[in-house]
N, C-alpha and C positions, 0 to 999 in steps of 0.2 A: 801143665805144656812147656817146653824152651823154647822158648822166638827165637833164641839167638839160632839153632840147628838151620834156622829154615832161611836164613841168612847168609851171606858172601859180602864183606865187609873189606873185601882187598882197595876198591875206590876209594873206600871215607877214608883209610888210615894213609893211602897213599895222599889225599887232599891234605889231610889236619895235618902231615907233614911241610907243606907251604908257611912260608914267613908270613902273614896274615895281617892286614892294618889289625889295627885291635877291634873295629868302631865292623868291619865288614861280618857277613856273617860264616866265613870261614874261621873267625876267630872265635865266635859266639856258639857257634852250634855244637853240640854234642852225638854223636858216636853209641849211639841206643845199646847199653852194656850191666852186666847184670845187678849191676848198684842200682836200677832202675823199677827193679824187683822187687825193692828195701821202704820201706816208708810208704805216705804218700803221695811226697810231691814230686806229682807224674810229667814229664814235657807236654804242656800244650796242645801242643802238635810234631807228626813222628813224618816222618817219608819218608817211602819207599822205592823201590822199581818193581815191574816186573813184566817179562815178555817171554816170545817163545822162543828155543834155542837159538841160536844165531840175530837174530834180533836187536841186541842189543845196545848197535852203533845211536851216535847220540847221549846216551845214558850218560857216560863219562865229561863228553861237552855241557850238560843241560847240567848238571852236579856241580863242575869249572865255573859257568857262567854266575849260576848260581849263592854259590860263597864267595863268588869276586861282587858283591850287589855288598851293600849299607844297610845295615840295620832300619828298620821305621824308627820311628820316634819314642812312639809306646811298645818300649821291646817285654818281648816273653821270652819263655822255655821252649827251642826245640832241639829237635835231635831226629837225627837223619840213621835209622837201621841197616840200610843197604838194601842191596837187592837179593828180592824173593828167589832160591832156588826149590823148593817144594813144590807138590803138582796142586793142577787150576785148583782141585777139590776142597786141599787144605787150604787154599788160601781168604776163605770166608773166615773159617775159622779163626785163621792166626789176627785176623786183618778185627776181632770182632775183641777176645783179647788183649787187644793193644784199646780197645775202645774200652773193655768196661776195667782197662788202668787208665783213664780219666783221661783219656789224647785224643786226637780231633786224624785220625791217621786221614793223610792225603797218597795217591797214590798217582808216578808219570811212570804211564806203559805205551808204548805206540802203538799195541790191542785196544779199543772199544772195550773190546766184548767182553772185555773186563769188568764193566761194571755191573754185570751178573753177581761176579763175586759180593760187590757188596752190597748188592740188594740180597744175594742166601744169606752176608750178615748180619742182617735183621729177620730176614726169615727166622733165623734159630733163636731170635727171642722170644719171637711170634707180636712182633711188632708189626703194628699197620703203617704206611711210611707214606712218607709225598715225597717222590720224585724228578729233577729237572736235569734236561738237556740242555746242553747247547750245542746242535745242531745242525747241518746243511738241510737236513732231511730225517726222516723217521727211517730206521732199519731195524721192517718189519718185514725181514725177507721170510722165507719158505720154514715153518716151523721139524725142524727132525733132531735127530740126536746131536749133535755138534752143534753147537752154538759160540757162533765167526762171527764178523766184521760185518754181514749184513742183514742180522737176525734176532741177534744178540736180545733189543728189546721184546719181539716176538718173547721168547723165555722169560723174560720179565710178566710182561700184561699176562701170559699164558699161565705163571708157575701155581703151581694144586700144591697145595692154601694157598688162595691170595692174598700178602697183606698190603697190595699199591692202593691208597686209598685215593690222591691225586698224581699224574701223571702231564709232566709241562712239561712241552718242545720249545725255544727259546732260536729264534734267527735262522727257522725253517725259509729253504726261497722255495719257491711252490714251481717254478719248472722244471724243478728237479727229485720233486715230490709226486708220489702215487699220485693221485685225485681218492682214491678208493680208500685207501691206506688214513692221510688226510683226515677225508672223510669217517670213518672209523672211529678213529681216535676224538672227533669233533662230535662222535657218538655215545663215544664213552664221558663224554660232557670232562673233558679236556682242558686245560690251556694250550694257544694255540697263537704263538705272536712270529707273524715273518718276517722277515728281517727289514722290509719297508719300513713296516712299523714301529721297530726298532731306531733305528734310525731318525724317523720324526719324532720319536721321542725315550728317551732309554731308559730312564727314569717307572717305565713302566714293567721292566724287571726286576724292579727292588723286592715289591712286595709282592712275587714267584718267588722268588728267593730266597725271601725271609720265610718265608712257609714250608721250605724244605729239607726234609732229614739230609738226602745227600744228593750232591752232583755226578756232573758227566761233559767235562767240556771238551770237544772232540778239534783240533784245530784244523782240520775242512769247515771248522761254520768261516774261515777268518780267510780273506782274501790269497790269492795267491801271492802277490807281488809286497805282503806284507809275514807274509811264513809259506817262504818256497816248498818246506818237505811235507806240506800237509799231505794228508796216505790220498786225499779227494781232492787239492786243491785247484780249485777255479777262479773264472774273473773279478766274479761279485765274491759280496761276502762279509763281516767287521773286521771293519777298519781295529790296528792293533788295539789302539786307546779303547774303543770301544771296550772290547775282547777286555783288557785291564781290570774296566771296571766296573762289568760285567764279575768277573768273579769278584770283586773286592764286595760288591754285593752278597757273596756268596759267604764274604768272609765275618761279615757286619751280621749276622746271624744269625741271633743268639738259638735258633732251630737245628741248623750242618751241623752234624756231626762227623761227616766223612766229604769223602770228594775224589776225583780223579780224573787226570789231566791228560790226553790220548788223543791219539791221531798223528802220527809222522808217518812217513814213508822212509825206513829205516834202512834202502837203499838208496840214497842219495846223500849228499854230504855238503850243506851247507852252512856258510858260522850264524847268520840269522836267528833260523827255528831254534836251534840251541836256548841264544838269548833274552826270544822270544816266550818261553817254554820259564825259560828262569825267570822273567819279570814277570806273568802269571803266577806262580806260584808269592811272591812277590808281595806282589796286591791284594791275595788270598791275607797273606799272614796278616799289614797293614791291617784289612777289615778286623779280620784276630784282634789283631791288637785296642780297636778301637769299639769294638764292644761296647754296648748302651745297656743296662739292664732294663726290658719294657715293663715292670712294677707286675701287680692282678690286672691286666688289661679292662678296663671299662669303669677299673675305682674311683669317683668322684675328685676323689681329694689327686688324682693323678693325671684325668682325664678330663678334657669338654669334651662333651657330651652333644652332637648333634642330633637330629631325628626330624626325617625325610618322610612326609604320608608320600601313595601314592597309590592311584588308583587301581595298577594292575594287579597287585597282590595285596594279602588281608591284615597283612601285620606290618607297622609300620616301620622303618628303614635304619637304623640305630647307626651313628658311624662315631665315632673316637677316637682320640687326635691325642698321642699322649703329651704334656705338657713340659717332657723334659728331654726328651729328642724328637719331636713331631712327625714321630710315624701313624698315621691314620689304622686303624682298624673299622669292621661293622660286624655286625653279630647275624646270623642268620639260622632263620626254626627248623628245624625237623617237624617233619608233618606229622608226629607218635601224637592226636590230640585227645584222645584214645580214652574212655575211664577216670575222665578228668583232671589227667595229668596234667601236670606244668606243664608248659608248655617250655624244650629245650632248647636252648640256643649256641649257637658252634662262630668261632669267634675270627675272621679271618681278612687275611691282609690287605690290605690296597692303600690307594692313594687320594689323595685332594682332587685328583680327573675325575673318580668312580662318584665323591661326594656331589663333585656340580654335575653331575651326570647324575645324581638323582634328583637335585633338584631340579631340573628338566623335566622329570618324571620318568625317561628313564631307565631301566632298570641293571649295573651291570654287569657286564659278561660274566663278571668274578663271582658274585652274586648266586648267580642264578645254578651257573654249574655245579656251584657247593651245594643250592637248595637241592638240587634232583638227584645229587649218589648221597646226600640225607635224609632219600626218600625211602 
């Protein structure tokens, strides 16, 4: 597959012709070319845009705002491959090829329904995945042949065969969300964090993103005053600073291998939204450039182990704190104890608050949800 045949790079050529300061992204970012197919020294991140015909407003402004920013302190190789001009059905295969080259594809698109193509990329490899969306409501509309802005999540959850092990929704607003849909997601033991929970402690989103294979960030999760062109802009939502911190958590995750930033109204024109999208991309790259290895999770030489007895479950709860980066994990047993087989454990990211909760005799929600899905 010749990847470049699917992309228009005219914007990139125009932008790279500018006289950028040597420390800006515009001076350092590469235009993806045939040279990247040779050898094994691929960019760590590949930026691309996609949209429906006629919805490409903001894309040049987003790139311009992004190129103006200064590189994070810890630099890494990034490339911009341009604007995708192929069919929606081919996008998943194109993303897969970028990923197979060892790069993380980061998509910018006004339509969040492109998230389905990210999921389709993993389906082609028959990989079981954990997916996180940052959104003001679950997009669980009626399932039909067309995947759109109101039902793309329905297409992911209802995909056959299904490779979705866990779905997490961060920052949703209860009064905007259909109660039946929220209850249905909870019945699947998926992770649901309301805006108020994030506001109380943004750190609770970090373990969820650490466990994600890919993420989808809908700008509608951000309040209107901070993101005027959000597709479903409202008076409440994440602050811009909170949004940047959350997407930085995604970059820090050693597991995240793709993502999308989406959900703006291409018919509106304001100077703030392109700058915010550029800064979201910057914070993801900053997290990516600061990734630290987790080593062999649970290894006694690398982790401090804490064991907690509980009257609510049969097994001890074991927590593991990484001595290098301070991240917490816990092990969750599977239900299979038949025929004398040893108990198998699933390592799940958590935080110090989960350990404190267990010390009070309470089972953390993440432990319980994972335990149910493993049954």
